[in-house]
N, C-alpha and C positions, 0 to 999 in steps of 0.2 A: 326848404326854400319856401318863401311866402308866395302865394298865388297873387295874381292881379286883383282878384276879388278881396283878398285879405289886406292887401296894400291900400285899396280904396277904403275898406272898413276902418283901418287905422287912421287915415286922413280925415274921414268923417268924424270919428270920435275926437280927434285932436281939435277939430273945428268946434264941436259941441262943447267940450270942456273949457275951451278958451273963452267961451261966452257964458258958462254956467257958474255964476258966482256962488251959488249955494254949495255945489260940489267942491268948489275951491275952498269954501269956509270949512266944510267937513274935513278937508285935508286928504281928499281922495287921490290915490296914486293908481294909475292904470298899469296893470301887470301884463295883460294879454288881450288882444282883440283879434277875432277871426269873424268872417261873415256869419252873422246870426249868433255870435258868442261874445261874452266879455268876462273878464276877471279883474277885479279891482280890490284895493284895500285901504284901510284908514286906521288911525289910532284914536281911541276914545279919550277925550279930554275932560277935565273937571267941570267945565261949563256945560257939559252935556248931561248933568245930573238933574233929576226932576225934584219936585217938592217932597217926595217920599225918601229922598236920599239914595235913590238907585238911578241907573242910567235910563233916560227917557226912551220909551219904546220907539219913538219917532226916529231915533238915531239908526237903529238896525233897519227900520222901514226905509229911511231915506237912502241909506247905502244900497239896499236892494233895488230901490226905485231907480237910482242912477245906473246900476248895472243893467237893469231892464231897459232903460232908455238907450244906453250905449249899444246893447245887443240888437234891439228892434229897429234902430235908426241907421245902423252902419252900412246898409245897402244904398244910402243916400235917398231913401224914400221917407219923407217926413211922416213919422208915426207917433200917435199920441195914446196915452193910457185910456182904455175903455173900461177896464175892471181890474182891480188888484185885491189881493188878500194876503194876510201874513199869519203864521202861527209862531208864537214865541215858545221856545223849547227850554232854554237855559238862560239864567241871568247874565247880563253884560256888566262889566266892571270898568272903572276908570283905569286906563293903562292897557286894556285889552286891545289887541290888534285884530280887527275884523276883516275878513275876506269874503267878498260876495262873488259867486260864480253863476253867471246867467247862461242857461242852455235853452236853445230854441227847440220846442216840441212840435210846432206847426208854423209853416210860413205860407199863408194863403194870400190870395190876391188883395183882399181887403182887411184881413185880420192876421194876427200872429199870436202864438201862445208860448209863454216862457216860464221856466221854473228856475228860481234863484235860491241857492243855498248860501246862508251866511254862517261862517265858521269863525271860531276864535283862534288864537295862536297855538292852542293845544289840539287843533283840528277837531274840536267838538262843534257839532252843529248847534247854533244858538237860535236860529230862526229859519223858517221856510216861507218863501214868498212865491206867489203865482201871479202872473200878469198877462192880460190880454190887451193887445194894442189894435188900434184902427189905423190903416195905411191910407194916407191922403193922396198918394200918387203925385206929390209935389216934391221937387228936389230940395234937400236941406242946404246944399251948397252947389254953386256952379262949378263944373269940372272943366 
């Protein structure tokens, strides 16, 4: 059974994604939301190829960044990225189904720390993302 906090988290993410045209363009589908946690997926399309003929690294980064945003904002406390980093482990190909799972490592008063694993449909990790957010103490949506 979902807790009140997890229901709020879902409503906040629904609000965010309804206004997030870039996540919509990526084709992101929300799989699971809990307080301080998100799991999302997308399918890599041909227009996501870079000039070298491989999938642009920004695709995995952007998917992870959306998972990060959904996890760190879902308490309805507007939070923005303060620092992010990514390690690319395996190549990503057109047609791959990528899943990003964001887990909260620290929830502080003014900052939060998150680890996001991006995996392909074979459940192989293709990238690891770490994000630190700054909490503004402003509500994202009125409740």
